Structure formats: structure tokens, C-alpha cells
GURO-331330 format. One record per atom (N, C-alpha, C, O, CB): x, y, z. Coordinates in steps of 0.02 Angstrom, whole numbers, padded with zeros to 5 digits, always signed. Glycine has a CB too. Layout:
! GURO-331330
XYZ;...
END
This chain:
! GURO-331330
+02163+05395+04038;+02168+05365+03989;+02195+05297+04002;+02236+05284+04047;+02200+05401+03950;+02169+05251+03959;+02182+05178+03968;+02242+05166+03922;+02252+05201+03871;+02116+05131+03949;+02282+05117+03940;+02347+05103+03889;+02327+05040+03836;+02355+05027+03782;+02424+05077+03939;+02275+05006+03864;+02254+04943+03822;+02189+04957+03810;+02158+04982+03857;+02261+04872+03854;+02156+04943+03747;+02072+04943+03735;+02042+04900+03768;+02072+04847+03772;+02048+04929+03668;+01985+04904+03800;+01943+04860+03830;+01936+04782+03787;+01930+04729+03817;+01875+04901+03836;+01938+04787+03721;+01925+04730+03679;+01999+04694+03690;+02003+04632+03694;+01903+04751+03595;+02052+04732+03695;+02119+04695+03695;+02127+04670+03774;+02165+04622+03783;+02188+04748+03668;+02099+04695+03825;+02092+04661+03881;+02056+04604+03887;+02077+04556+03920;+02073+04695+03920;+01997+04603+03854;+01961+04542+03848;+02001+04480+03811;+02003+04423+03836;+01897+04558+03809;+02028+04494+03759;+02072+04457+03720;+02128+04423+03762;+02146+04365+03758;+02100+04500+03668;+02154+04476+03806;+02213+04454+03845;+02194+04398+03891;+02226+04346+03898;+02244+04512+03885;+02129+04418+03927;+02102+04376+03985;+02078+04303+03955;+02090+04252+03987;+02036+04416+04023;+02042+04302+03892;+02034+04249+03858;+02094+04206+03846;+02084+04145+03853;+02007+04268+03803;+02152+04225+03831;+02207+04193+03812;+02236+04166+03874;+02258+04108+03877;+02252+04236+03774;+02236+04209+03927;+02259+04187+03988;+02220+04109+04018;+02250+04057+04032;+02246+04252+04037;+02149+04122+04020;+02112+04075+04032;+02126+04012+03998;+02124+03960+04031;+02056+04095+04021;+02143+04012+03926;+02150+03961+03884;+02215+03930+03894;+02221+03870+03883;+02139+03981+03818;+02276+03973+03917;+02344+03943+03916;+02367+03983+03977;+02404+04031+03966;+02390+03952+03841;+02350+03970+04040;+02387+03998+04095;+02455+03992+04111;+02485+04036+04142;+02362+03981+04142;+02483+03932+04088;+02561+03921+04098;+02605+03962+04046;+02666+03968+04053;+02581+03840+04090;+02565+03993+03989;+02604+04015+03942;+02590+04091+03943;+02618+04126+03901;+02591+03979+03876;+02552+04119+03985;+02531+04193+03978;+02545+04209+04062;+02524+04176+04109;+02437+04206+03946;+02583+04263+04065;+02609+04277+04142;+02553+04311+04185;+02557+04316+04246;+02677+04329+04144;+02505+04333+04150;+02450+04374+04196;+02386+04365+04165;+02382+04350+04106;+02464+04456+04203;+02331+04373+04204;+02266+04383+04183;+02237+04438+04155;+02181+04436+04129;+02234+04373+04225;+02273+04493+04160;+02274+04561+04141;+02335+04593+04100;+02393+04588+04120;+02267+04595+04201;+02319+04622+04051;+02372+04657+04006;+02413+04708+04056;+02383+04722+04107;+02333+04702+03940;+02464+04731+04048;+02508+04774+04083;+02467+04840+04083;+02437+04859+04032;+02582+04781+04049;+02467+04874+04142;+02434+04941+04147;+02479+04997+04120;+02538+04985+04109;+02415+04956+04221;+02455+05052+04111;+02494+05104+04083;+02547+05129+04128;+02597+05153+04102;+02453+05159+04063;+02541+05125+04204;+02581+05146+04246;+02648+05098+04242;+02706+05117+04234;+02544+05149+04312;+02624+05033+04249;+02681+04983+04243;+02713+04974+04180;+02773+04961+04180;+02659+04919+04261;+02678+04981+04120;+02709+04997+04057;+02756+05044+04050;+02806+05031+04016;+02668+05012+04017;+02750+05111+04084;+02798+05159+04082;+02855+05151+04125;+02908+05178+04110;+02771+05217+04096;+02850+05116+04175;+02897+05097+04224;+02954+05053+04196;+03015+05061+04202;+02862+05063+04278;+02916+04997+04160;+02965+04965+04126;+03000+04992+04076;+03061+04983+04076;+02944+04919+04104;+02971+05030+04027;+03002+05072+03968;+03060+05111+03992;+03114+05116+03963;+02949+05125+03936;+03039+05142+04059;+03097+05186+04081;+03162+05159+04089;+03212+05194+04093;+03084+05215+04141;+03162+05090+04091;+03224+05057+04109;+03275+05054+04047;+03336+05048+04053;+03207+04986+04134;+03238+05058+03986;+03269+05048+03924;+03336+05096+03909;+03335+05154+03930;+03215+05059+03872;+03385+05075+03877;+03442+05121+03859;+03422+05159+03805;+03412+05128+03753;+03506+05087+03842;+03415+05220+03806;+03397+05260+03744;+03443+05269+03700;+03426+05295+03647;+03375+05320+03756;+03504+05255+03707;+03561+05271+03662;+03594+05215+03634;+03576+05194+03579;+03611+05309+03694;+03650+05183+03675;+03689+05127+03637;+03661+05073+03623;+03629+05041+03665;+03741+05106+03666;+03670+05054+03553;+03656+04990+03532;+03607+05003+03469;+03593+05060+03450;+03625+04945+03592;+03585+04947+03443;+03535+04940+03388;+03473+04937+03406;+03451+04984+03440;+03544+04886+03352;+03430+04883+03389;+03364+04877+03406;+03344+04871+03479;+03388+04858+03521;+03342+04825+03373;+03275+04879+03498;+03256+04854+03558;+03218+04797+03549;+03184+04793+03498;+03223+04900+03596;+03218+04745+03595;+03179+04688+03579;+03131+04675+03635;+03152+04679+03693;+03221+04629+03565;+03080+04661+03625;+03019+04639+03675;+03003+04571+03664;+02982+04550+03610;+02952+04680+03666;+03011+04537+03711;+02990+04466+03709;+02918+04458+03749;+02911+04470+03809;+03049+04419+03744;+02872+04437+03710;+02805+04424+03743;+02774+04487+03751;+02762+04508+03807;+02808+04389+03811;+02759+04521+03697;+02713+04585+03708;+02650+04584+03714;+02619+04637+03720;+02717+04627+03665;+02618+04521+03712;+02561+04518+03726;+02504+04563+03682;+02496+04548+03623;+02566+04530+03788;+02472+04608+03704;+02416+04646+03667;+02459+04723+03659;+02433+04770+03628;+02331+04649+03718;+02520+04727+03687;+02560+04779+03654;+02559+04842+03718;+02586+04895+03700;+02520+04805+03571;+02534+04841+03778;+02536+04882+03819;+02619+04921+03830;+02634+04980+03825;+02504+04845+03875;+02656+04871+03846;+02728+04889+03845;+02756+04909+03779;+02801+04951+03777;+02768+04833+03869;+02734+04883+03726;+02764+04914+03662;+02755+04983+03651;+02800+05019+03628;+02739+04884+03604;+02684+05007+03669;+02665+05074+03656;+02709+05115+03715;+02732+05170+03703;+02577+05082+03659;+02715+05089+03768;+02754+05134+03821;+02832+05142+03789;+02860+05197+03786;+02756+05091+03905;+02859+05087+03767;+02926+05088+03737;+02922+05145+03678;+02970+05184+03676;+02946+05010+03706;+02874+05151+03635;+02878+05194+03579;+02871+05262+03613;+02906+05307+03590;+02822+05178+03521;+02831+05275+03663;+02826+05346+03700;+02893+05363+03720;+02902+05423+03728;+02778+05348+03765;+02952+05319+03732;+03001+05345+03759;+03054+05374+03698;+03112+05393+03712;+03027+05294+03806;+03027+05374+03635;+03070+05392+03577;+03093+05347+03538;+03115+05367+03484;+03122+05423+03593;+03095+05277+03552;+03106+05226+03514;+03067+05227+03448;+03006+05233+03454;+03095+05170+03551;+03092+05222+03390;+03041+05225+03329;+03022+05158+03314;+03057+05113+03336;+03072+05258+03261;+02972+05146+03280;+02945+05084+03262;+02990+05044+03232;+02988+04983+03244;+02892+05090+03221;+03036+05069+03193;+03096+05033+03152;+03148+05007+03195;+03185+04961+03178;+03132+05081+03102;+03151+05040+03259;+03209+05011+03296;+03169+04954+03346;+03201+04930+03393;+03255+05077+03343;+03121+04939+03338;+03085+04896+03385;+03062+04829+03358;+03019+04827+03315;+03027+04931+03410;+03088+04777+03380;+03069+04705+03373;+03034+04669+03428;+03057+04662+03484;+03125+04668+03361;+02975+04646+03407;+02932+04603+03460;+02918+04537+03443;+02893+04523+03388;+02866+04631+03474;+02934+04487+03492;+02925+04412+03474;+02865+04393+03519;+02869+04406+03579;+02996+04362+03489;+02811+04363+03493;+02756+04336+03509;+02728+04271+03478;+02723+04259+03418;+02717+04381+03503;+02710+04230+03535;+02693+04157+03506;+02610+04151+03497;+02584+04106+03465;+02721+04094+03564;+02580+04198+03527;+02504+04182+03519;+02471+04215+03454;+02464+04276+03450;+02463+04210+03586;+02453+04175+03406;+02427+04204+03341;+02384+04261+03356;+02399+04315+03331;+02388+04152+03299;+02332+04257+03395;+02285+04325+03402;+02325+04382+03427;+02317+04439+03405;+02221+04317+03455;+02368+04367+03473;+02410+04431+03495;+02450+04461+03431;+02454+04521+03418;+02468+04409+03557;+02479+04411+03396;+02518+04431+03333;+02474+04475+03282;+02494+04528+03256;+02544+04363+03293;+02414+04447+03273;+02376+04482+03228;+02357+04550+03246;+02360+04599+03209;+02321+04447+03216;+02333+04548+03320;+02323+04615+03348;+02379+04678+03335;+02372+04733+03309;+02317+04602+03421;+02437+04644+03363;+02490+04688+03350;+02516+04712+03291;+02536+04770+03281;+02532+04668+03373;+02514+04660+03248;+02523+04690+03177;+02467+04736+03144;+02478+04774+03097;+02531+04633+03132;+02416+04728+03171;+02354+04785+03147;+02368+04850+03186;+02365+04902+03152;+02267+04759+03169;+02381+04855+03245;+02387+04899+03288;+02449+04942+03276;+02444+05004+03276;+02386+04869+03347;+02505+04911+03267;+02576+04934+03262;+02609+04911+03194;+02664+04883+03195;+02618+04904+03324;+02576+04923+03136;+02607+04904+03072;+02667+04911+03057;+02692+04866+03023;+02584+04927+03028;+02711+04971+03077;+02780+04982+03065;+02826+04950+03105;+02884+04948+03087;+02793+05046+03068;+02805+04916+03170;+02849+04877+03213;+02849+04799+03182;+02801+04766+03163;+02821+04880+03293;+02919+04782+03184;+02926+04718+03158;+02911+04661+03223;+02947+04652+03272;+03004+04713+03123;+02845+04625+03205;+02813+04583+03241;+02833+04510+03216;+02822+04491+03158;+02741+04599+03239;+02865+04468+03269;+02888+04403+03233;+02848+04354+03278;+02844+04362+03339;+02976+04388+03233;+02820+04307+03247;+02770+04249+03265;+02819+04192+03291;+02843+04154+03249;+02720+04221+03195;+02831+04187+03346;+02866+04132+03371;+02886+04126+03446;+02866+04168+03486;+02923+04128+03333;+02927+04071+03467;+02947+04059+03540;+02988+04107+03559;+03043+04104+03534;+02980+03996+03555;+02978+04155+03599;+03025+04213+03622;+03081+04184+03654;+03136+04211+03655;+02992+04265+03673;+03066+04115+03689;+03133+04090+03728;+03184+04069+03674;+03241+04052+03691;+03118+04023+03780;+03164+04071+03608;+03214+04058+03556;+03231+04124+03513;+03244+04122+03453;+03187+03999+03510;+03229+04168+03542;+03242+04239+03508;+03303+04237+03469;+03307+04256+03411;+03250+04299+03560;+03363+04206+03511;+03430+04216+03460;+03430+04175+03399;+03461+04190+03348;+03500+04197+03495;+03392+04117+03407;+03383+04078+03347;+03337+04117+03284;+03352+04122+03225;+03347+04009+03372;+03278+04143+03318;+03232+04175+03272;+03265+04243+03231;+03249+04259+03173;+03166+04195+03316;+03310+04278+03272;+03339+04344+03252;+03404+04328+03207;+03424+04364+03162;+03358+04392+03321;+03435+04266+03228;+03501+04256+03187;+03555+04308+03202;+03568+04317+03261;+03487+04259+03109;+03585+04340+03159;+03639+04386+03162;+03611+04446+03194;+03649+04480+03228;+03669+04401+03094;+03532+04467+03185;+03507+04516+03211;+03519+04514+03283;+03518+04570+03309;+03446+04520+03194;+03529+04463+03325;+03525+04463+03396;+03612+04474+03412;+03653+04430+03424;+03485+04383+03428;+03621+04532+03408;+03688+04550+03421;+03683+04631+03437;+03646+04666+03403;+03737+04530+03357;+03716+04654+03479;+03722+04726+03494;+03657+04772+03507;+03654+04833+03497;+03759+04753+03438;+03600+04725+03534;+03554+04758+03551;+03548+04806+03600;+03587+04800+03648;+03521+04726+03558;+03502+04861+03600;+03506+04924+03655;+03473+04885+03711;+03504+04889+03765;+03459+05006+03633;+03423+04850+03712;+03389+04828+03770;+03346+04779+03756;+03317+04779+03702;+03356+04876+03804;+03337+04732+03802;+03291+04678+03787;+03238+04685+03857;+03256+04692+03916;+03337+04596+03778;+03170+04681+03830;+03118+04684+03884;+03079+04623+03882;+03055+04607+03827;+03071+04744+03877;+03067+04582+03939;+03043+04527+03941;+02980+04529+03978;+02983+04554+04034;+03087+04486+03962;+02917+04505+03956;+02861+04491+03999;+02840+04421+03991;+02780+04405+03986;+02805+04536+03987;+02894+04376+03989;+02883+04302+03980;+02871+04271+04040;+02911+04286+04084;+02938+04267+03949;+02826+04231+04056;+02812+04198+04117;+02873+04151+04136;+02866+04090+04129;+02743+04157+04110;+02925+04172+04156;+02984+04138+04171;+02973+04087+04241;+02987+04027+04245;+03040+04197+04183;+02948+04124+04285;+02928+04086+04353;+02899+04018+04341;+02844+04014+04313;+02874+04126+04395;+02924+03978+04355;+02891+03901+04350;+02921+03862+04285;+02904+03805+04269;+02800+03903+04342;+02963+03899+04254;+02995+03874+04202;+03065+03842+04233;+03095+03872+04278;+03003+03931+04147;+03089+03778+04206;+03148+03758+04231;+03212+03797+04229;+03226+03834+04182;+03158+03705+04204;+03249+03790+04280;+03311+03834+04278;+03343+03829+04227;+03374+03879+04210;+03354+03825+04324;+03346+03775+04191;+03404+03773+04138;+03371+03809+04079;+03410+03825+04034;+03431+03692+04117;+03309+03823+04071;+03277+03853+04022;+03285+03941+04035;+03296+03980+03989;+03199+03822+04021;+03279+03958+04099;+03288+04023+04117;+03355+04043+04112;+03367+04100+04091;+03265+04035+04178;+03414+03995+04132;+03467+04015+04136;+03492+04026+04049;+03523+04075+04027;+03504+03966+04185;+03472+03973+04012;+03484+03984+03936;+03456+04051+03915;+03495+04088+03884;+03449+03927+03891;+03397+04071+03926;+03372+04136+03914;+03411+04197+03924;+03417+04242+03882;+03321+04143+03949;+03445+04197+03999;+03478+04248+04019;+03539+04249+03983;+03557+04303+03958;+03485+04248+04085;+03579+04192+03975;+03639+04187+03935;+03634+04220+03859;+03677+04256+03833;+03655+04111+03931;+03574+04200+03832;+03559+04227+03764;+03556+04295+03758;+03579+04328+03712;+03500+04205+03741;+03521+04317+03817;+03504+04397+03821;+03577+04424+03825;+03596+04463+03782;+03453+04424+03893;+03609+04409+03864;+03675+04442+03885;+03715+04443+03835;+03753+04492+03832;+03710+04412+03940;+03721+04390+03781;+03761+04375+03727;+03741+04433+03667;+03779+04463+03629;+03747+04296+03706;+03672+04437+03674;+03641+04478+03614;+03637+04558+03625;+03619+04597+03582;+03564+04452+03602;+03659+04574+03692;+03648+04648+03711;+03725+04682+03707;+03778+04654+03718;+03611+04653+03794;+03713+04751+03689;+03779+04789+03685;+03809+04783+03757;+03776+04783+03809;+03769+04870+03661;+03875+04779+03753;+03897+04782+03829;+03871+04834+03865;+03863+04892+03845;+03970+04788+03840;+03853+04804+03932;+03825+04847+03995;+03738+04862+03974;+03701+04885+04018;+03879+04936+04003;+03717+04852+03926;+03644+04867+03911;+03595+04823+03950;+03615+04771+03975;+03630+04859+03836;+03545+04838+03954;+03493+04817+04008;+03450+04752+03975;+03421+04754+03920;+03439+04889+04028;+03453+04695+04020;+03398+04653+04004;+03337+04663+04058;+03350+04657+04118;+03424+04578+04003;+03279+04677+04039;+03227+04703+04082;+03171+04640+04093;+03136+04626+04044;+03193+04774+04044;+03164+04613+04137;+03115+04570+04157;+03062+04587+04211;+03082+04600+04268;+03146+04518+04174;+03004+04587+04197;+02948+04611+04244;+02931+04536+04266;+02937+04485+04232;+02879+04661+04205;+02910+04542+04324;+02888+04480+04371;+02842+04492+04427;+02835+04549+04450;+02948+04448+04402;+02810+04441+04451;+02770+04452+04506;+02804+04423+04567;+02781+04425+04624;+02703+04424+04494;+02868+04393+04546;+02904+04374+04614;+02955+04426+04642;+02995+04461+04610;+02944+04308+04604;+02947+04424+04701;+02998+04472+04738;+03069+04452+04746;+03110+04486+04777;+02975+04484+04807;+03084+04389+04713;+03145+04365+04713;+03173+04366+04636;+03132+04353+04593;+03142+04296+04746;+03230+04378+04618;+03262+04374+04546;+03233+04322+04513;+03232+04269+04544;+03337+04363+04544;+03207+04324+04452;+03182+04265+04419;+03221+04220+04384;+03200+04166+04362;+03142+04280+04380;+03286+04245+04376;+03342+04202+04339;+03384+04179+04388;+03387+04211+04441;+03387+04241+04285;+03424+04118+04379;+03471+04107+04418;+03536+04149+04420;+03546+04186+04371;+03482+04049+04409;+03575+04147+04463;+03647+04192+04468;+03691+04159+04412;+03697+04099+04401;+03690+04184+04551;+03715+04203+04382;+03763+04192+04331;+03839+04233+04338;+03839+04294+04349;+03725+04212+04265;+03883+04206+04333;+03952+04242+04344;+03940+04301+04285;+03903+04293+04237;+04030+04185+04330;+03976+04354+04297;+03980+04403+04253;+03915+04452+04244;+03913+04501+04205;+03998+04370+04193;+03862+04430+04287;+03797+04462+04266;+03768+04489+04334;+03765+04450+04381;+03745+04408+04227;+03745+04552+04341;+03721+04574+04400;+03648+04600+04395;+03627+04629+04345;+03765+04624+04424;+03612+04586+04451;+03538+04614+04443;+03522+04656+04502;+03546+04652+04559;+03482+04554+04438;+03472+04701+04478;+03453+04728+04532;+03375+04750+04515;+03357+04758+04457;+03504+04786+04552;+03330+04758+04572;+03265+04764+04573;+03266+04849+04559;+03289+04888+04601;+03229+04733+04646;+03241+04869+04501;+03240+04927+04482;+03175+04963+04508;+03179+05023+04523;+03248+04924+04414;+03117+04931+04513;+03067+04961+04548;+03008+04905+04554;+03007+04853+04522;+03046+05029+04512;+02961+04926+04601;+02906+04890+04619;+02851+04923+04595;+02860+04981+04613;+02900+04879+04685;+02804+04919+04566;+02748+04948+04538;+02685+04922+04587;+02647+04878+04566;+02741+04925+04456;+02679+04948+04645;+02628+04927+04696;+02557+04938+04670;+02512+04902+04691;+02639+04966+04763;+02542+04992+04620;+02469+04991+04596;+02442+04935+04547;+02383+04921+04534;+02459+05054+04560;+02510+04902+04522;+02481+04832+04485;+02457+04778+04549;+02481+04772+04606;+02553+04789+04432;+02403+04745+04519;+02382+04695+04564;+02382+04615+04537;+02342+04590+04497;+02312+04717+04583;+02428+04585+04567;+02467+04595+04622;+02537+04639+04602;+02554+04643+04543;+02482+04523+04652;+02570+04665+04646;+02625+04712+04631;+02673+04678+04583;+02684+04618+04591;+02664+04734+04697;+02703+04711+04531;+02748+04694+04491;+02823+04710+04507;+02836+04766+04531;+02729+04719+04436;+02866+04671+04498;+02946+04686+04504;+02976+04699+04455;+02969+04654+04414;+02986+04639+04528;+03009+04744+04436;+03049+04764+04366;+03127+04739+04392;+03161+04765+04437;+03045+04864+04342;+03141+04688+04356;+03213+04668+04374;+03257+04686+04311;+03237+04679+04254;+03219+04584+04391;+03324+04713+04328;+03363+04740+04266;+03428+04696+04275;+03459+04699+04328;+03379+04831+04265;+03445+04659+04228;+03512+04615+04226;+03555+04663+04179;+03530+04699+04135;+03502+04529+04192;+03628+04659+04196;+03681+04696+04147;+03739+04643+04166;+03742+04611+04219;+03702+04792+04166;+03781+04643+04114;+03849+04616+04109;+03890+04661+04160;+03887+04723+04161;+03880+04618+04029;+03932+04617+04205;+03980+04671+04234;+04044+04678+04208;+04075+04725+04233;+03992+04661+04300;+04071+04647+04167;+04127+04664+04125;+04129+04643+04058;+04177+04658+04022;+04181+04641+04150;
END
């Protein structure tokens, strides 16, 4: 069983080739990777689950498989074609078109007490100040102790160290090419 229809995979590849600095990978997340990412979500404490950069929705579908309802899920995507695809395939999920690095501004008061944040954003290569701002916004938006999950090709944590935030590599998905690292950030106090 494939997690992403072939036509979605072609769309993803086309978007990557057109905008390689804005899309983290030439292929959409596979089912095994998507499930490994979704398994890091806090299934209990907090409000909505926020996904940053859902692309064609492979991880979004895996999040739904954990039991998170469509109405508890918000996704922010900047690419119009992906937004249209997601709105068509997942009509009950709230899909916001916009820059996911600005999620706090886009969500306003809703960016508070979140259950989990899942990010597929291409943060490696972004300026450290932008990565730090995203991590700070994520920590401020999450319910205390809840996870900010970033998946990345980098074998090193993709965000700068911040006081009061701990990071651990939750998993490496070796079957992904190249292998994908799943990093989980939480507030320590």
C-alpha cells in the first residue's frame, strides 16, 4: 500500500525541481517515515495538532491514523498546488495557505496550548536567526512539555540550542533515501 498516490509524487517532484530551496525533498514522505513521525505526537494533552509544510499530505494522513480527528488538525502550506490538493483530499482538515515559518502570526490566539507541532520545513540552510525564531514560537505555542517534531536529513539537530529546551533524536528511518532523522524538542521547565 502506498501512502501517496503516484500523481501526488509527480506533483511533489515537479515542485521540488521548480523550488529546491523551499521544498525539503524531491520525494514525498513514505508511509514508514510518515508513521514514525506521527508516532511522536502527544495523543492526549492539548488542543490541536499543527503540521508545518505538509506537502502532499503523507504525514497528515499518518497523523489522522493515530486517532487525531480532522477537526483537531491544522496544516500550513505555502505552495498553492499542494494547498489545492490537500483541500481536495482532506476537506475536513483546516488547511491554511501561508508561510509556515510565520505560523504564530497566521494562527493568532490559536497558536497556544497546542498538543504537538510537526514540521517538515526545510530548515537546514536557513539562517540561524530564522530557525531560532521558529523554535521559540513553537515552544511558546505548545502546551507545557508537549513535542515539537522536526524531521530532517541532518544527522545533527537542525535548530540552535536554546535554554530551557531539550532535544533528542527519536528515530532514524533508514529505509528512507537518504535516511531521515526525527528530532523531538520539548521545554524542560
